[in-house]
N, C-alpha and C positions, 0 to 999 in steps of 0.2 A: 658188319656194323656201320661201316662208312657209307655204304649204299643206302642203308635205312635212314641215316641222318639226311642224306641228300633228298630222299623221298619225302621225309617230313617237311623239309624246307620248301620243296616244290609245291606241296599241297597246303601250305600254311595260308590261312585266310587273313589277309592284312587290310583289305578294303571291302566295305559292304554297302550296298544300296538297299533301302527299304522303300517299297511302294505301298501306299495306303489307299484302300478302296472303301467306300461306304461312308458311314456316318461319323459325327464328331466323337462318339465314344471310341470308335476305331482309331481316330486321330490321337486321342489320349493314350491308348494302348501302344501305338507305334512310338510315340514320343517317350514313353516310359522304357520300352525296349531299347530305343536308340540311346537313352541315357546309360543303360547298362552296358551296351556295346562300347560306347565311348569310354566308360569307366575302365574297361578292360583293354584299353590302348589299341582298339581296332578303329581304323579310320572310316568315317562315314562319308560317302561320296554321292553326289546327285546323279551322275551319269553312269548308267550300268556298264557302259563300255570300259570304264576305268575300275570296275569292281571285280573282286574275286568271287563274291557270293551275292546272291539276290534273295531278299526276303519279301514275299508278297503277303500283306495282311488283308485277307479277303473279306467280302461281305456276302452273306447268304440269305438276306432278308426276303427279297422278292425275285421274280424271274429275271427282270432286267439287270438286277445287281449280280445275280448268280452268273448270268451270261457274260457280264463285264469281267468278273473274276476269272472265269474259265478261259476267256480269250487272252487275258493277261498271262495266265499260267502257260497256255499253249505257246504264246510268243516267247516267253522265258525259256520254255523247253527247247526251242530251236537254238537259243544261245547256249544252252547246256550241251546239246548234241554237237554243236560246232566248236565246243571247247572254249568259248569266249568267257564263260564263267565256270568256276570249279564246283560250285554248290548252289542248288536251288532249294529253298525252304519255303513251304506254303503254310501259312498260319491263319488264325482268325475264325470267323463264323462259318464260312463254307467248309473249312476243315473239320469243325466240330460236327457238322451234319453229315458230310460225305467223305471223311478222311480216307477210309478204306477204298472207296471207289476211285477217288482221285489218284491214289498211289498205284492202283491196279491199271487204270486207264491211261495214266500219263507217267510212264516209267522214268522219264527224265527227272522227276521230282526226287530229291535226295531224302528229305524229311518232311513229315506232315505233323503239325501241332495245332491244338485248339486255341481258344482265347486264353490270354493271361499266362501262357507258358513261357514267360520271359527267361527264367533261369535255364530251362531246358534248351531253349534256342541258343543262348549264349554258350552253353556247354558244347554244342555241336560245332561252334566256331572256334573255340579255344578249349579243348578237352583238358589241357594241362593246368588251367587256371580255375581258381574258385569262382563261383558265379553268384555270390550274394549280391542283392540289389540294394542300393542305398536310397532309392526314391528320387534321384535326380531325373529330370526330363530334358530332352533336347527339343525345344519348341520349333515346330514347323509352320506355325501361324506367324503372321507379322508380329513383331516383338511387343506391340502395345496391347494385344489381347491374347487370351488363352482360354481353352476349355478346361473345366475342372469337373471331374467325375466324382460324385459323392456316394455312389452305390453301384453295385453290379447285379445283373440279373433282374428277374421280374416274377412276382407271385400272382399277377392278374391272369385270369383264365380265358382271355380273348380267343375266340374260336378260330380266327384267321391267322394268328400270329405264331411264328416259329421261334421267337426270341428265347422263351424259356427252354426250348430244346437245345439251343446253342449256348446260352449264357447261364442257364440254371436259375435257381430261385433267388429272390432278393436278398442281398447282403449289404448292409450299410457299412460305410467306412467310419471308424471312430472320429468323433468331432475334433479331438486334439490333433489327429493326423491331418485332417482337412485344413484346419487353421494353420498348421505348420506349412502346408503346401501353399496356401494363400500368401503367407509371408515370403516364402521362397519365390513365388511368381512375381510378387511386387519388387523383390530385390533384383529381379532380372529385367525390370522396366515395364512389366505388364500393368496396364491401367484398367482394363476391362476384363472381368472374370465372367465367363459364360458357364453357368452351372448346368451340368447335364447328368442324366441317368436314364435308365429305361423307364423309371417312374420316380420323379422327385418326391411326390407327396407321401410315399411310403416310408420315407427316410426316418430312421430311429425306431421303428416299430419292433425290429428284431434286436435292438440294443437294450432298450429300457422298458419295452412293453407299450410304448405310446409314440405317436408321431411327433417328431421334434424338429421339423424343418424350421419352424419359426425361431427357435433358440439358436440353431446353427446359423441362420441368416444374420442374427444380431451379432454373433461372435465374428463372422466374416466381415460384416460391415464395420466393426470396431477396429479392424486392422488398418493401421495408418498407411496411406498411399493408395488404397483401393478407391478408384474413382467411380466405376460402374460395376454393379453386379446384375447379371441378367439370368432369368430363370427359363429353362427350356424343358419341355416334356413333362407336364403335370397331368395326372390322371384325374378325370372329373368325379368318379365315384368316391364318396367319402373324402372329398376335397377338404384339406385342413384350413378352415376359415381363419385360424389365428395367424396365418402368414400375411393376411391382408393389411392389418394395421401396421405391421412391420414394413411392408412395401410403401405404405402411405407416409409413414413417419421418417423413414431413413432416406436422406437425399442422395446417397450413393447406391441405392437399389433402384434400378430402372423401373419406371412405370410400364412394365412389359411382362406379359405372361404367355407362354406357348402351351396350349392345352389341346392336344389332338382329341377331337370328339368323334371322328369317324363317320357318324351319321346322326340323324335326329328322329327318324321313325322309330317308335317304341317297338314295333314288330321286328325291325331289322336289328335294333340294339339288343333285343332279347336273343335273337339268333346268334348275334356276335358275342354273346355272353359278356356284355360290358358292365353289367351290374347297375344299370341306370335307365331311367325312362326319359321321354321327352320333357315331361313336366319338371322333373328334378334337374335335368340339364339346364333348362331355361331359368330355373330358380338359382342355380349356381352362378350362371352368367350375370344375372341381375344383381346378386349379392356382391360379386366381384366389382362390377361397375359402380355400385352404390358406395362401396368402401374405398375404392380408388377411382374417382371420376375421370381422371386423366389417363387411365391405363390403356395401353394398346394390346388388344387381344389377338393372338394368332392361333389358328387352328388348322388341322389337316383332316381331309375327308376321304372316304373310299367310295368309288362308284363301281357298280357292276358286281357287288357282292351277290352270291347265288340267291339269297332271299329277297333281294331288292326288286320288287315289282314296279311297273311303270308308275303306279300311284304313289309308291314310296319315294321314287325319284322326284316326282312332282312336288311332294311334300318337302323334300330336301331343298329344292330350288326356291320354293316360297319362303322357307325358313332362312336360307342364306341371304335372300334379298331383304328380309325384314330385320334380321339380327345385325347386319352391317359390321362384320368383322373388319378389323383394321388390316390384318394380313391373313391370307388363306392359301392353302395349297391342296391339290387333289391327286390321289393315286388311283390307278386302275386296280381292281381286285386281282390278286395273284393267288392261284390255288397252290398251297404248300403241303408237301408230304408230311404225314403224321400229325397234322393239325386236326382239331375237332371238325372244322368246316370242310375238310377234304371229302368227307362222305357225301356232301351236298352236290358234288360235281362242280362244273364250271359252265353253266348253261347259257350265260349271256355272252354273245359273240364279242370278240375284241373290238370290232368296228363300233358296236353299240356302246361298249365301255368308253371308247375314245370320244364318241359323240356326247355322252353324258358328262365326262370330264370337261370337255370344251364348253358345254352349256353352262356348267357351274362357274368356270373361269370367266366366261363372258359377263355373267352377273357381277362377279367380284371385280372385274376390270373396271366396270362402270362405277362401282362403289368406291374403289381406290381413286379413280379420277376425281370424283366429287369431293372426297376427303382431302386430297392434295390441293385442289383448287381453293379450298377454304384457308390454306396456309399461306397463299400468296399475299405478300405485304407484311407478314408476321416475322418475328425473330425467333430463331431456335438455336439451341446449343448443338454443335456438330463435332464429332470426333473424326479427325482426318485419318483416312486409311492409306492413301497413296497419292503421289503426285502424278498428274497426266501431262500432256503437252502444254496446255495453256490454262489448266485449272487443276483442282484437286477433287478426289473422290472421297466422300465421307458418309457418316451415318448419324442419325439422331438416336436418342435413347429408345425410340420406338422401333428400332430396326436392328435385328441380329445380323451378324456377318454372314455373307454368302447366300442368304435366303430371302432377305427383305429389301425394302426400298433403299435407294441411295440418293445422296445429295451431291451435286456437282457445284463446287464452290470456286469463285474467282477471288483472288487476293492480290493486293498491291505489294505485299511483303511475302517473303518465302515462308512456307509452312513445312512442317515435318510430320511424318506418320506418328500418331499418338498425341498430336496437339489438339487441344480443345479450343474452338472459336465460337463466337456468336455470329450467326449469319442471317441476313434478311432474304426471304424467299422472293425471287423475282418472277419465276414462272414454274409451271408444273406440267408433268406428263402422267401417264397412268401409274407408273411405278418409280418415277424419278422426280426430284426437285432440283431447281436451278437457283443459285443464290450467290450473294457476295458478302464478304466479311465486313462486319461493322465493329467488332471488338474481340477481346480475349474471352475465352470460355472458362 
């Protein structure tokens, strides 16, 4: 009996490191898991060398993300073999898709869990404790902004996408629960709420039979202390127009919308099963810009999809040049197991995919430079993200954290992350602005 107690003590997990890979939705998942871990009196540490257990929250979206996740697991496996950690837990999207294969191929893994398995993970760390979750999060972003996930999964049938295979169908969170989380985040000092989901625009359809993002935004906007609300990942097909007057009327909802369009050729969109044509896409963009003239539109595109012929790519380039998005990113097509598009093969060579992506970004780089040049001499509201050596890094309401443009601000007084200032733009680069403070924001 005495030796059994010694063994339990030796194997007890006291300190845990969580590594998060992939998108902002994964960040929210890890923060929720970490909140549960902390609630059960297990210490969270940043350095795996000081940890008893390592949890890797993986991404399985596209090939490059899967490769990053597998490399991280292999590196962690070496630590497990060397006895530097007592337990290796792999969770998240990659586990949902390839959990059995991971456990078979990498025996150093102790446990494999899919997405959202927070309670089960905590039970492996402390089997003797109850593992109810109270909803607290440990924020891993800078304290003045946080991601807020309003739904899980996706019902859209896009041919290239494996998200429904990993995350399942769309499930909206109750509005009251979301508003409570907004209040909690504000109480923690959060000023900017970045609203994320696999598809924001589907919100509410599974709760009350109709899309209700507009009503949710009003309730979130009414929470005292919310300075900025930012919308990421809106689906263009059946886009809910009723959110546009809410964005236009509410001063704390950023004039910003991220809407991944993927392509513009109707032939390609049809093969992608996007449920939309070029004409409808252009009509949606026009309606958004008419309703919110000052809005910054961000999109992402895919180059090298199997059905993308040279003429389709030329059409895409012409459209990007004419539409003049404020922010734009491009991905190379990644052939994913068990998706509808998998049967189309992967006929376009990687080098050609890279060339096409670079060509689109060359067009966008010129557009971004022209738009930034127009801001020189003007004053903008800036949220300070971090101090640098002789200046501060910040963003306007038209820029999401980590993916968009930045403003480098000079100030005669000390500024802190989370401060709002009014800055005058002195100079511009393709994706950066340079400014000095002229007042409080």
